[in-house]
N, C-alpha and C positions, 0 to 999 in steps of 0.2 A: 491279732482286731480281737475284737471282746463284741457279738454280733446277737447273743442270746444269752441269756440271765436268765437264773429260776431262785425263785422264791418257795420253801419251804414252811410251812404253817399245820396246825396241829395244837388240838385237844381247844381246852376256854378260855381263850386267855386271848387276850390286847395284842396285836400283833404287828403297832400302828406305826413304831421303830424302824422294823428289819423291812416292813413296806416300804415306807419313805425314802428308806437308804438306799432301798435296790430302786422304785422307781428314779430317783433323783440319779443314780448310776448306768441304768437301761438310758435317760433321757440326754444322758451327758455322751455317752456315747453311740449314740442314736442306734439303740438294741430291744429284740424282740422282747421283754418281760413277759412269764409263765409263773402262776400263780399258781401251785401245789397241795391242797388241804390231803393229813395225810390220815387214817381212821386206820385207827388198832384194828388188827386180827381178833375176835373173842376167842378164840380158840388160846391164842397164846395167855390166857387167864383165866385156863380153866382149872390149872393147877392149885388160885388164890380160892377159886369163889368155891371149886366141888363142881358138880355136874349140871348142867345148867339146866335150869328149868324154861320152857319155853316164852312165857312173858316176860322174864328177867333177860334174856336172850333178845328178846325184839323192846323193849326197855331201852338197850347195851345198844343199842344200831340204831333207833330210836332219836338217842341222844348227841351218836354221833353225828346225825343227819344234822340235826340244832347246831352242833357245833361249824359242821364243816361251811350251815347257810350262813350263817354269824362270821362267817370270817370272808366268804366272798365278798359277806354286804360291806365288810371291813378294806376287801381289799379294792374294790372297782369304789368306794366312796373316798378313797387317799389316791388312787393312780389318775384320778380322774380328773386332777390338779399338776399332771405332767402330760407333756408334748411327750408321748411314746406309748408305741403298736402293743397291745397287753391280749393274753386267753387266762383262761381260766381252769384245773382241771381236777378231779378228785380218788382219789386212790386208796389201796388200802397199806396198809405197812408193809404186808409181804411179798407184795410188786412195784413197791410206790416210789422208792429210792432209784434206784440202779434204772429200770424204762426210760422214764424222763432223761433224766443224765445224759442221758448217751448224745442226746442232741443237744446239749447243754455247751455253755461256754463257765460261764463261771457259777457257783453255788452263793447263794445266799440263805442262813439260819439264826433264829434269836440265839444269842445267849443262854446254854442251858443253867439253870434254876440250882442251886447246894443238893436240895430235897425234890428228888419228884415222886410224883401218885404213882399206887403199885398199877391201874388200866396204862401208865406212859411212861416209860420211863426214856424222858429229854438225854439223859447225861450220855447215855445210852447211843440214842439214838443221833447225835452229833457226830460221835466218834464214829460209826458204824457206816455214815453217811462220807464223813472222810474218806476209809478207808475203801468204802465199795466200790466209791464212783471213782478213785483217781483224781479226780480234778478238784480244781485249788474252790476253800471254799471258806465264805469272808461270817466272820461268828458276831453275832452286830449285839449291844450290851441294851439290855433293855432301859436302862439312863440314860443313852446315846443321846444330847440332843440336837446336835448339828446336823442340818439336812447332809454334807457331804461330806466326804473324805479324802487322805492319798494326796493332800501336799505339804508334806511334810511326813510322808513314811518311815520306817524303824524298820530294818533287815539285822534281824536275831542271827548276827552267823555263828559258823560252824561247818568246820571241809566235810559236811556227809554228802552224802544223794538225795536227801531228803531236802538238804536247806538248798542244794544246788537244781533242784527242781521247783521247786520255789519262788526261787530265783527267776528261771525261765519262763513262771508261769504268770510272773508281775512284771515285764518286763516293759507294755504295752502302760501298766502304770506307772512304776516307776518315771518311764520316761514323759510321762507327765508331769510331772512333780516338780515344787522350787525345787527342794532341795530331799536326798536319800539321807538318811544316819545309818550308817552302816557298826552294826554293834558285838566285838566279842568279851562274851563274859571269861576269866578267870583268874583261878583259887590264885596265883601267885604272877605277875609280872617277869616273864619272860621278852624283853624287846627285843630280837632276833628274830624267834618266831612271827610276835606280833606284828613285823614292820613288813614280812616275807607273806604271812596271809592277808594283809590290809595293802598292800601294794598289789598284789595276784585280783584280789575279789573288786577292789576299785576300778582298778585298770580292764577288768572286761564288762562293767557295768559302762565305763565313761565309753569302751569301744560305742558302747547301742544308746549313746546322747543319754547315761543316765548324773545328774546332779547328782554325784554322794561325796563324803569325808567319812572318814574314818574312826571306830571309837573302840579302847577296849575299857572293859571296867572291872572290878575288881568286888567281893563280896561287901556289902556294906555291913555295918556292926551287927544289925538282928535280922538280916538275909539270908533265911536255911539256901536257897537253891539259886539257878541263873535264873531263873521270872519272877525270880523280887528284886532283884538286878536289874533286866531289861526293862517291867514296869516302871522305877525309879526313872531309869533315863528316859527314856516316854512322857513320863510326868513330868522332868526339870526341864524339858528339850521342848516341851511342844508339840510331839507330834501325834501323830491323827490316825494314823494306823501301826499295826504291826505286821510283819512277813514275816512268817514261821513256816519250821520243815515238821513234819509229822514225824519225827521222831521216836524208835523207843530200844529197846535191845531184845526183850523178850520175847518169845514166839508167839503166845497164847495173848488174844485176839483182846481180850479185856485187859491189857496193861500193856499192848502194843504200843500205843500212841506217845510210852512214856510220862512220868509226872513234869518235868518244865511244861510238855506241851498239854496236859492237862490242866496245866494250876494257869497254864495263861488264857486256855480257853473257858475257861470257867472263871477266871477272876478281872481278867481286864478290862478298864475303865475308857479302852477306842477298842474298833473295831480290827478283828483280827484275822488277816487271810492266812491260812492254813493249806497248805500239801501237801498227801503222800504217797 
């Protein structure tokens, strides 16, 4: 049961899409919605700008406060159209990710852009958010037009602990869906293996009251990895949410989420729920 939703905001950009998506979700589930603006830590950028003159440091602080005020006004304006309880917090980049998330069930964040400013790397922020909190995080594309999502989710399936964790984190969402597509991407068809995988995960979800269907997808002509095949399936079948595990094979933090996960987070045209 989801009762506390947290939406992360940052920088000088509009967050109207992710705020509206989070507010609609919180209203649907009777959850408290918290807006949290994250201010960059000025000391993180000393190596970029050299030693800060006091006036430059103060200008940086004032600028971030103006961004926070703008985000709060946008948050209050949008959530005022929804029937959900809200609260607002502002925090620094150093402490802002973990503490509020300890008391949330689900996180929302805007899809990272392919290029980030030197003052705030939103791609790293999103990756670290997923890694540090361990909570299911919904990444919403900036151009997502629908207010609601989740009527027809797609589960990107492979038998790994990360994906199984994503399944368990999203059971309540999948139970409320009209249909869930379970999609396994394979390089080469193996009917026996696919049958075993499909029966097991389908039986598990069905036991939890989820209406689901299992699919296997092979790579298309111009597709380079699993992310391309998953995006194609979602587009062709009209899926309005992707559910994936944040899996990777490297021990290094900067690449631990893996190329497939990163690609989906940055390029998906529908919201992505990711759990690590």
